[in-house]
Structure formats: C-alpha cells, structure tokens
C-alpha positions as CSV (number, residue, x, y, z in Angstrom):
1,M,-41.4,139.5,-60.6
2,M,-42.2,139.6,-56.9
3,N,-39.8,137.6,-54.7
4,H,-38.7,137.6,-51.1
5,N,-36.0,140.2,-51.6
6,L,-38.7,142.6,-52.9
7,I,-40.8,141.9,-49.9
8,L,-37.8,143.0,-47.7
9,Q,-37.5,146.2,-49.8
10,L,-41.2,147.0,-49.4
11,L,-40.9,146.3,-45.7
12,E,-38.3,149.0,-45.3
13,M,-41.0,151.5,-46.5
14,V,-43.2,150.7,-43.5
15,N,-42.3,153.0,-40.7
16,T,-42.6,151.3,-37.3
17,D,-40.6,153.9,-35.3
18,G,-42.2,154.8,-32.0
19,V,-45.1,152.4,-32.3
20,M,-47.4,152.1,-29.3
21,H,-50.4,149.9,-28.8
22,C,-53.7,151.6,-29.9
23,H,-56.4,152.3,-27.3
24,P,-59.8,151.5,-28.6
25,S,-61.0,155.0,-28.1
26,Q,-58.2,156.3,-30.4
27,I,-58.4,154.1,-33.4
28,Q,-60.8,156.1,-35.4
29,L,-58.4,159.0,-35.9
30,P,-55.5,157.1,-37.6
31,L,-58.1,155.3,-39.8
32,Q,-59.5,158.7,-40.9
33,I,-56.0,160.0,-41.6
34,I,-55.3,156.9,-43.8
35,R,-58.6,157.4,-45.7
36,D,-58.0,161.1,-46.2
37,R,-54.6,160.5,-47.8
38,C,-56.1,158.4,-50.5
39,P,-59.9,158.8,-50.4
40,E,-60.4,157.2,-53.9
41,Q,-58.7,154.0,-52.8
42,V,-59.7,153.7,-49.1
43,K,-62.9,152.9,-47.4
44,I,-63.7,152.6,-43.6
45,E,-66.6,150.5,-42.5
46,Q,-68.0,149.9,-39.1
47,I,-68.8,146.2,-39.3
48,G,-70.3,145.9,-35.8
49,S,-69.7,146.7,-32.1
50,S,-68.0,144.8,-29.4
51,R,-69.8,143.4,-26.4
52,D,-68.9,146.5,-24.4
53,G,-70.0,148.8,-27.2
54,Y,-66.8,149.7,-28.9
55,P,-67.0,150.0,-32.7
56,L,-65.4,147.3,-34.8
57,Y,-63.9,148.7,-38.0
58,A,-62.8,147.2,-41.3
59,L,-60.3,149.0,-43.6
60,L,-60.6,148.4,-47.3
61,I,-57.8,149.5,-49.6
62,G,-57.8,149.2,-53.4
63,Q,-60.3,147.9,-55.9
64,M,-61.9,145.0,-54.0
65,D,-64.0,143.8,-56.9
66,T,-61.2,143.5,-59.4
67,K,-57.9,142.9,-57.7
68,P,-56.7,139.9,-55.7
69,I,-57.4,140.4,-51.9
70,I,-54.8,140.1,-49.1
71,A,-56.7,140.0,-45.8
72,A,-55.6,140.3,-42.2
73,T,-57.2,140.4,-38.8
74,G,-55.5,141.9,-35.7
75,N,-56.1,141.5,-31.9
76,C,-58.5,138.5,-31.9
77,H,-57.0,137.4,-28.5
78,A,-57.3,140.0,-25.8
79,E,-53.6,140.4,-24.9
80,E,-52.3,139.9,-28.5
81,A,-52.7,143.5,-29.6
82,I,-49.7,144.3,-31.7
83,G,-51.6,143.4,-34.9
84,T,-53.7,146.6,-34.6
85,V,-50.8,149.0,-34.9
86,T,-49.2,146.8,-37.5
87,I,-52.2,147.1,-39.8
88,L,-52.4,150.8,-39.2
89,R,-48.7,151.4,-40.0
90,L,-48.8,149.1,-43.1
91,A,-52.0,150.8,-44.4
92,E,-50.4,154.2,-43.9
93,A,-47.4,153.1,-46.0
94,L,-49.7,151.7,-48.7
95,V,-51.5,155.0,-49.2
96,S,-48.5,157.4,-48.6
97,N,-45.4,155.9,-50.1
98,P,-45.4,156.1,-53.9
99,D,-43.7,152.7,-54.3
100,M,-46.1,151.0,-51.9
101,K,-49.1,152.8,-53.4
102,A,-48.1,151.3,-56.8
103,L,-49.1,147.9,-55.3
104,L,-52.7,149.0,-55.5
105,G,-52.6,148.6,-59.2
106,K,-52.3,144.9,-58.7
107,Y,-53.6,144.1,-55.3
108,S,-56.3,145.1,-52.8
109,F,-56.3,144.7,-49.0
110,A,-59.1,143.9,-46.5
111,F,-58.2,144.5,-42.8
112,I,-59.9,144.2,-39.4
113,P,-57.3,146.1,-37.3
114,Q,-58.8,145.6,-33.8
115,A,-61.1,142.6,-33.5
116,N,-61.2,142.6,-29.6
117,P,-61.2,146.1,-28.3
118,D,-62.7,145.0,-25.0
119,G,-59.8,142.6,-24.5
120,T,-57.3,145.4,-25.3
121,L,-58.8,147.5,-22.6
122,K,-58.5,144.7,-20.0
123,N,-54.8,144.5,-20.8
124,W,-54.2,148.3,-20.9
125,E,-52.3,148.4,-17.7
126,W,-49.3,146.8,-19.4
127,L,-50.1,147.5,-23.0
128,K,-49.9,151.2,-22.4
129,L,-46.2,151.0,-21.4
130,Q,-43.6,151.9,-24.0
131,H,-41.2,149.1,-22.9
132,P,-43.3,146.5,-21.0
133,S,-41.3,143.8,-19.2
134,Y,-42.4,140.2,-18.8
135,R,-43.1,141.1,-15.2
136,D,-45.6,143.8,-16.3
137,Y,-47.1,141.2,-18.6
138,L,-47.4,138.4,-16.0
139,R,-48.8,140.9,-13.4
140,H,-51.5,142.4,-15.6
141,Y,-52.4,140.3,-18.6
142,Y,-55.9,139.1,-19.3
143,R,-56.9,136.4,-21.8
144,D,-60.5,135.5,-22.6
145,N,-61.7,132.0,-21.6
146,R,-62.1,129.4,-24.3
147,S,-65.8,129.9,-24.2
148,E,-65.4,133.6,-25.0
149,D,-62.6,133.3,-27.6
150,V,-63.0,135.7,-30.4
151,E,-60.6,133.8,-32.8
152,H,-62.3,130.5,-32.0
153,G,-65.8,131.9,-31.8
154,I,-67.0,132.1,-35.4
155,P,-70.8,131.2,-35.6
156,T,-72.0,128.2,-37.5
157,P,-75.7,127.4,-38.1
158,E,-76.0,125.4,-34.9
159,T,-74.1,127.9,-32.7
160,T,-75.2,131.4,-33.9
161,Q,-77.2,132.2,-30.8
162,E,-74.3,131.6,-28.5
163,C,-71.7,133.8,-30.2
164,R,-70.1,137.0,-29.1
165,P,-70.8,140.0,-31.5
166,E,-67.1,140.3,-32.5
167,P,-66.7,136.9,-34.2
168,E,-70.1,137.4,-35.7
169,A,-68.9,140.7,-37.3
170,I,-65.7,139.1,-38.5
171,A,-67.6,136.2,-40.1
172,K,-70.1,138.5,-41.8
173,F,-67.4,140.7,-43.2
174,Y,-65.2,138.0,-44.7
175,R,-68.1,135.9,-46.0
176,R,-68.9,138.7,-48.5
177,F,-65.7,138.0,-50.4
178,P,-66.0,135.0,-52.8
179,K,-62.2,134.8,-53.1
180,I,-59.4,135.8,-50.7
181,H,-55.9,135.0,-52.0
182,F,-54.1,135.2,-48.7
183,Y,-55.3,135.5,-45.1
184,V,-53.4,136.1,-42.0
185,T,-54.6,136.4,-38.4
186,L,-52.0,138.2,-36.3
187,H,-51.2,136.6,-33.0
188,S,-48.6,136.7,-30.3
189,A,-47.0,133.8,-28.4
190,N,-46.3,136.1,-25.4
191,V,-43.4,134.4,-23.4
192,F,-41.9,132.1,-26.0
193,P,-38.5,131.1,-27.5
194,G,-39.1,132.3,-31.1
195,A,-41.4,133.0,-34.0
196,M,-43.8,130.4,-35.1
197,F,-45.9,130.3,-38.3
198,L,-49.0,128.1,-38.5
199,V,-50.0,127.5,-42.2
200,S,-52.8,125.8,-44.0
201,Q,-50.4,124.0,-46.3
202,K,-46.7,123.6,-46.7
203,P,-45.7,127.1,-48.0
204,P,-43.9,127.5,-51.3
205,N,-40.2,128.2,-51.0
206,E,-40.5,131.9,-51.8
207,I,-43.0,132.5,-49.0
208,S,-41.0,130.5,-46.6
209,E,-37.9,132.5,-47.4
210,A,-39.8,135.8,-47.1
211,L,-41.2,134.9,-43.7
212,R,-37.8,133.7,-42.4
213,S,-36.1,136.8,-43.8
214,V,-38.4,139.3,-42.3
215,T,-38.2,137.5,-38.9
216,R,-34.4,137.4,-38.9
217,S,-34.1,140.9,-40.1
218,Q,-35.5,142.0,-36.7
219,G,-33.1,139.7,-34.7
220,L,-35.8,137.1,-33.8
221,N,-35.2,133.4,-33.9
222,L,-37.6,130.8,-35.5
223,Y,-39.2,128.2,-33.2
224,T,-38.0,124.9,-34.5
225,D,-39.0,122.2,-32.0
226,N,-40.6,119.1,-33.6
227,D,-42.7,117.5,-30.9
228,N,-44.7,115.2,-33.2
229,G,-47.8,117.3,-33.4
230,M,-48.5,117.9,-29.7
231,G,-51.4,120.4,-29.4
232,G,-52.3,119.8,-33.0
233,F,-49.2,121.7,-34.3
234,E,-47.7,119.3,-36.9
235,F,-44.1,120.2,-37.7
236,M,-43.5,121.0,-41.4
237,K,-40.1,122.7,-41.5
238,S,-38.1,125.1,-39.3
239,G,-40.5,127.7,-38.1
240,F,-43.5,126.3,-39.8
241,Y,-46.3,124.1,-38.4
242,S,-49.8,123.1,-39.5
243,I,-52.7,125.2,-38.3
244,P,-54.5,123.2,-35.6
245,R,-58.0,122.5,-36.7
246,F,-60.8,123.3,-34.3
247,E,-62.1,119.7,-34.6
248,V,-58.7,118.4,-33.4
249,M,-58.6,120.9,-30.5
250,R,-62.1,120.0,-29.5
251,E,-61.3,116.3,-29.5
252,Q,-58.5,116.9,-27.1
253,M,-60.7,119.0,-24.8
254,L,-63.4,116.3,-24.9
255,A,-61.0,113.9,-23.2
256,G,-61.6,115.8,-20.0
257,G,-65.4,115.4,-20.2
258,D,-68.0,118.1,-20.1
259,P,-69.1,118.2,-23.8
260,E,-71.4,121.1,-23.2
261,R,-68.5,123.2,-22.1
262,V,-66.4,122.2,-25.1
263,K,-69.3,123.1,-27.5
264,K,-68.6,126.7,-26.7
265,F,-65.3,126.4,-28.5
266,K,-66.2,127.1,-32.1
267,L,-64.9,127.6,-35.6
268,N,-61.9,129.9,-36.1
269,S,-61.4,132.7,-38.6
270,F,-58.8,131.0,-40.7
271,Q,-60.9,127.9,-41.3
272,L,-63.8,130.1,-42.1
273,V,-61.9,132.0,-44.8
274,E,-60.5,128.7,-46.2
275,S,-63.8,127.1,-46.5
276,E,-66.0,130.0,-47.6
277,C,-63.7,132.4,-49.3
278,N,-61.8,130.0,-51.5
279,C,-58.6,131.1,-49.8
280,S,-55.4,130.0,-51.5
281,M,-53.4,130.1,-48.2
282,S,-54.1,131.1,-44.6
283,L,-51.6,131.7,-41.9
284,V,-51.5,132.3,-38.2
285,S,-48.5,134.3,-36.9
286,E,-47.2,133.6,-33.4
287,L,-44.6,136.2,-32.4
288,P,-43.4,136.4,-28.9
289,Y,-43.6,139.6,-26.8
290,F,-40.7,138.1,-24.8
291,E,-38.1,135.7,-26.0
292,V,-36.9,133.1,-23.4
293,A,-33.2,132.3,-23.8
294,G,-32.3,128.6,-23.7
295,L,-35.6,127.3,-24.9
296,Q,-34.2,127.2,-28.5
297,D,-31.6,124.6,-27.4
298,L,-32.8,121.3,-29.0
299,T,-29.7,119.3,-28.0
300,P,-30.7,115.8,-26.8
301,L,-30.1,115.1,-23.1
302,S,-29.9,111.3,-23.4
303,D,-26.6,111.2,-21.4
304,Y,-27.6,113.9,-18.9
305,T,-28.0,112.1,-15.6
306,P,-30.2,114.6,-13.7
307,V,-33.0,114.1,-16.3
308,A,-34.5,110.6,-16.1
309,G,-36.5,109.0,-18.9
310,D,-37.5,110.1,-22.4
311,R,-39.2,113.2,-23.6
312,E,-42.7,111.9,-22.7
313,T,-41.6,111.8,-19.0
314,I,-40.6,115.4,-19.1
315,K,-43.8,116.5,-20.9
316,R,-45.9,114.6,-18.2
317,R,-43.9,116.5,-15.5
318,L,-45.0,119.7,-17.2
319,V,-48.6,118.7,-17.2
320,D,-48.3,117.7,-13.5
321,C,-47.0,121.2,-12.9
322,D,-50.0,122.7,-14.8
323,E,-52.4,120.6,-12.7
324,Q,-50.8,121.6,-9.5
325,S,-51.0,125.3,-10.5
326,A,-54.7,125.0,-11.6
327,K,-55.7,123.3,-8.4
328,Q,-53.9,125.9,-6.4
329,R,-55.6,128.6,-8.4
330,M,-59.0,127.0,-7.8
331,S,-58.3,126.7,-4.1
332,L,-57.3,130.3,-3.7
333,L,-60.2,131.6,-5.7
334,T,-62.7,129.5,-3.8
335,M,-61.2,130.8,-0.5
336,L,-61.7,134.4,-1.7
337,L,-65.3,133.6,-2.7
338,A,-66.0,132.0,0.7
339,A,-64.5,135.1,2.4
340,G,-67.1,137.3,0.7
341,L,-65.3,138.7,-2.4
342,S,-67.7,139.0,-5.3
343,S,-66.7,140.4,-8.7
344,P,-67.0,139.6,-12.4
345,L,-63.2,139.1,-12.4
346,L,-63.5,136.4,-9.8
347,E,-66.3,134.6,-11.7
348,F,-64.1,134.8,-14.8
349,Q,-61.1,133.4,-13.1
350,L,-63.1,130.5,-11.6
351,E,-64.3,129.6,-15.0
352,K,-60.8,129.8,-16.4
353,A,-59.6,127.4,-13.6
354,N,-62.3,125.0,-14.6
355,W,-61.2,125.1,-18.2
356,L,-57.6,124.5,-17.2
357,L,-58.5,121.5,-15.0
358,G,-60.8,120.1,-17.8
359,N,-57.9,120.2,-20.4
360,L,-55.5,118.1,-18.3
361,V,-56.7,114.7,-19.5
362,G,-56.2,115.6,-23.1
363,D,-52.9,117.2,-22.4
364,R,-51.7,114.0,-20.7
365,Q,-52.8,111.9,-23.7
366,D,-51.0,114.2,-26.0
367,C,-47.7,113.4,-24.2
368,Q,-47.7,110.0,-25.9
369,K,-46.8,111.6,-29.2
370,V,-43.1,112.1,-28.0
371,R,-42.8,108.6,-26.4
372,G,-39.3,107.3,-27.0
373,N,-37.8,110.6,-28.1
374,P,-34.8,111.8,-26.1
375,A,-35.4,114.8,-23.7
376,L,-33.8,118.1,-24.8
377,V,-31.9,120.9,-23.1
378,K,-35.1,122.9,-23.9
379,D,-37.2,120.5,-21.9
380,F,-34.9,120.7,-18.9
381,I,-35.1,124.5,-18.8
382,D,-38.9,124.3,-19.4
383,V,-39.3,122.1,-16.3
384,R,-37.5,124.7,-14.3
385,T,-39.2,127.8,-15.6
386,R,-42.8,126.6,-16.0
387,P,-43.6,126.4,-12.3
388,L,-42.2,129.9,-11.7
389,L,-44.1,131.4,-14.6
390,L,-47.3,129.9,-13.3
391,E,-46.5,130.9,-9.7
392,A,-46.0,134.5,-10.8
393,E,-49.2,134.4,-13.0
394,V,-51.3,133.1,-10.1
395,A,-49.9,135.7,-7.7
396,G,-50.7,138.4,-10.2
397,I,-54.3,137.2,-10.5
398,I,-54.8,137.2,-6.7
399,L,-53.2,140.7,-6.5
400,R,-55.6,142.1,-9.1
401,L,-58.6,140.6,-7.4
402,L,-57.6,142.0,-4.0
403,Q,-56.6,145.4,-5.4
404,E,-59.6,145.9,-7.6
405,S,-62.1,144.8,-5.0
406,A,-64.2,147.6,-3.6
407,Q,-65.0,145.5,-0.5
408,P,-63.2,146.1,2.8
409,W,-60.8,143.3,3.7
410,Q,-59.7,142.7,7.2
411,K,-56.6,141.0,6.0
412,G,-56.4,142.6,2.6
413,D,-53.2,144.5,3.1
414,S,-51.3,141.5,4.5
415,L,-52.5,139.3,1.7
416,I,-51.4,141.9,-0.9
417,D,-48.0,142.1,0.8
418,H,-47.7,138.3,0.8
419,Y,-48.5,137.9,-2.9
420,E,-46.3,140.8,-3.9
421,V,-43.4,138.9,-2.3
422,V,-44.5,135.6,-4.0
423,F,-44.7,137.4,-7.4
424,T,-41.3,139.1,-7.0
425,N,-39.5,135.9,-5.7
426,A,-40.8,133.9,-8.6
427,C,-39.6,136.4,-11.2
428,D,-36.3,136.8,-9.4
429,Q,-35.8,133.0,-9.7
430,L,-36.7,133.1,-13.4
431,D,-34.1,135.8,-14.0
432,R,-31.4,133.6,-12.3
433,I,-32.3,130.6,-14.5
434,T,-32.5,132.2,-18.0
435,P,-32.8,135.7,-19.5
436,I,-36.2,136.7,-20.7
437,K,-35.7,139.4,-23.4
438,P,-38.5,141.7,-24.5
439,I,-39.0,142.0,-28.3
440,S,-39.5,145.7,-29.2
441,L,-42.9,146.7,-30.4
442,A,-41.3,148.2,-33.5
443,A,-39.7,144.8,-34.3
444,Q,-42.9,142.9,-33.7
445,A,-44.9,145.3,-36.0
446,K,-42.2,145.2,-38.7
447,I,-42.3,141.4,-38.7
448,Q,-46.1,141.3,-38.8
449,A,-46.2,143.8,-41.6
450,G,-43.7,141.6,-43.5
451,I,-46.0,138.6,-42.9
452,I,-48.9,140.4,-44.5
453,L,-46.8,141.6,-47.5
454,S,-45.6,138.0,-48.0
455,G,-49.1,137.3,-49.3
456,L,-48.2,139.2,-52.4
457,L,-46.2,136.1,-53.4
458,T,-49.3,134.0,-53.5
459,V,-50.8,136.0,-56.5
C-alpha cells in the first residue's frame, strides 16, 4: 500500500544533481529524450504558442484513458521557473528507472512543464546562474502584472477575447480530461521564511506527512504563521493554507476602485481543474528561492517595549511601507518618462505601480483580521526588512530601465552610479539584520518532485 515512506523512497530515484533552469529554446531536446526512452508510454504535444512565439508543450506519460491522472503545471509565474526542470527530471525518472516505471501500470501523468516561456526569458539574467543570490534576484527579476498573469488568466465565456494565449492553451489542454485525481501548480515564494502549501481541502494525514517529510528531507522549514486568513490564505495546520479563490482576491482588489482593471484578473488553473475536471484535490506549492532567517519566529512580543500595539498595528505599518515604496516608484518612473525615456519596460512598470497603489485599500482592510492578536518577533523583523527589500527592488528597476535604454542620457551614468549605491546599501543593511539563505535548485526540484508524487496517495 502506498504511504508517505514509499513517496520518500520513490523520491530518491529522481536525480536532481546539477539542475539548472531550462531556457525556452532548449526544452524540446530533453522532452524528446524522455519520449525516446519510452515511446510506447510517452507523448509530446504542442498545445499552443506563447505571446512571443515560443512553443508550449504538454508531456503525457502512461495510459491517459484508463489510469488515474496526476497533473502538474510549471512556470505559470514568470520568475517561478523551477517547476520546469522539476517536471523534466521527474519525467526522466518515470521512464528510466524500473521501479518508477512500474508506476505507469497504475497511474498516468499529464504535465505542462513551461507555461510561461516569455517570462522565463525576461528573468534569464538571474535564472541562468548556477547559484543565484537574493541580490541577483532583486536586481533582475521580472513578474507579470496582474492583468497579464498566466496563472490567474484562464478564459471564461465573458473574458475569452481578453486572454493571453498561454492560459488559453492551459485551459484547453486540461478541459479535455473528464477526471484528474490530483493537480499541482508549481510556484515559488521567492524571498520567504519557509515552504507553504495551498490546498483545496484539508489534506488527509498521509498526504500531509508526505509533504512535510519531503520538505524537511531537503532542510527546508514549513511556514506556520496563522494570520487569520489575510490575503485569502486561511490557516489549516502547520505548513497548510487554503487556496485563495479568485473571487476573494478580486473582492479585495475592488476595495481600491477601478473595477475595469480588476476584471483583467481572471480564473486560475487550480479552480479550473477543480470545477471542470472533477479533481479530487488541487494544490499550489510555494517554495522559497531564498529563506529569510528570523521570519519563522512566532514568539509573541506583547512585553517587548519597542513595539507598540497589537499585530494589526504592525501589519498597517507594513502597508504604509508598501504605499511609500509604490509612490516613490511611480514618482521615479514618471520622472524618467518626462525626461524622454520611452520603452515597453517603462510602460510595464508604470502599470505595475498603478496596480500596487490600487491594492492598498484592500490590504489595509485585510489588517483587521489580526486585530487584538499580539505582535510577533517575525513581525518586528518584517518591519525592519520590508523597506530595505522594496528599496533594493525599486533601485533594481531603475537600473534596468537606465541600462537597457538605447537613448542617450546626459545624466545617465551618474544616475546609474547613484542607484548602484542605493541597491548595495539596502542589501548590506539586510545582511546585517538577518541572513537570507539561498535554497539550492536541486533541493527545490527534489521537493517539488515529491509534491507531485504525493498525488499518488490520492488514488
């Protein structure tokens, strides 16, 4: 009988040594190698193309018409690309290792390895590094705006004409399956204190234990903060939170006004699979690229004099910090626009700043959920680190805009020098407050492969 110990044994057969992120132009070769190793059980399909013309592939392993289906999507969010190589390494094990291959007698697998190749390319400056640091990430990362979100962009009858081709392809692919037993969309929490699992229902004990075991086997902590459902993430048990429904997320965004803008935020892949594929259980993995020490400390600070008030006070200070950063970002971007800089990246960043400012009202309302709760050590550290993370992020944005501009700038070099100093100083201060430890790509891929394999326990 399958149990969490067997999941760990199977996971040992998945080789994640030397993993590197997969460039969109290179994904076809590993897919072909996987198919050639087991052509009778493997099918590759091009299910569409990205907005910039890169092919979107699905990988089908096993007898899809007769065996229970375990499904997974990687790289919906632009900078969250580890799911691609995870799926490739797991698929390679499924068709190469005899013990893993035996699973195909009972199960089948439907994978979309790289759902956002355009986003991967926009992040390639840091994704290409073997050991990226959080400084590399903050300096170069790119995330699609909410209106362009591949995960939250699934077309519905009233929004089909407004969708990107990637979520359209995802929806069309999964809608062909009348039953999917387990679905996981592989995400990253980037700079975060631990692993977080968002689930459609309270998971059975075997699945909970499997997910905890595979995470801890790679030395990663579980995120355990219960903040009474802020952001739509209702705490279930240590490491496990409810999946935030897009209706709830939309409602929070609507608090800031501009309903036309909010309409661009659409259905997500996990709700699609739940509602249309009769899915027994769906899960969103949130694994950090970088683990922030100290943010796991949930010790109450009720007797700590420098921190006044309850947890709501601290959360509101964090929203104030977000507002100050968003306004600074908008001011700097507007200054560059007025000075004559013109580029798609500048237009994109201006839209992002508008989204950030529009979300603040809903974020402030959300703080009421922790009213009366004591502040935590975690909150105290968060108040100190958030402004510096945002300062480094904004400096990185300005640097990219200046350095990527083909236009001559009279003061370009001096501005670049200035924001290089701003970026470095913010990161140096972060290092003095708390260590930010990178999680190896091999460990991330191993955990995510274990998350997919935990789906075997649902059948």
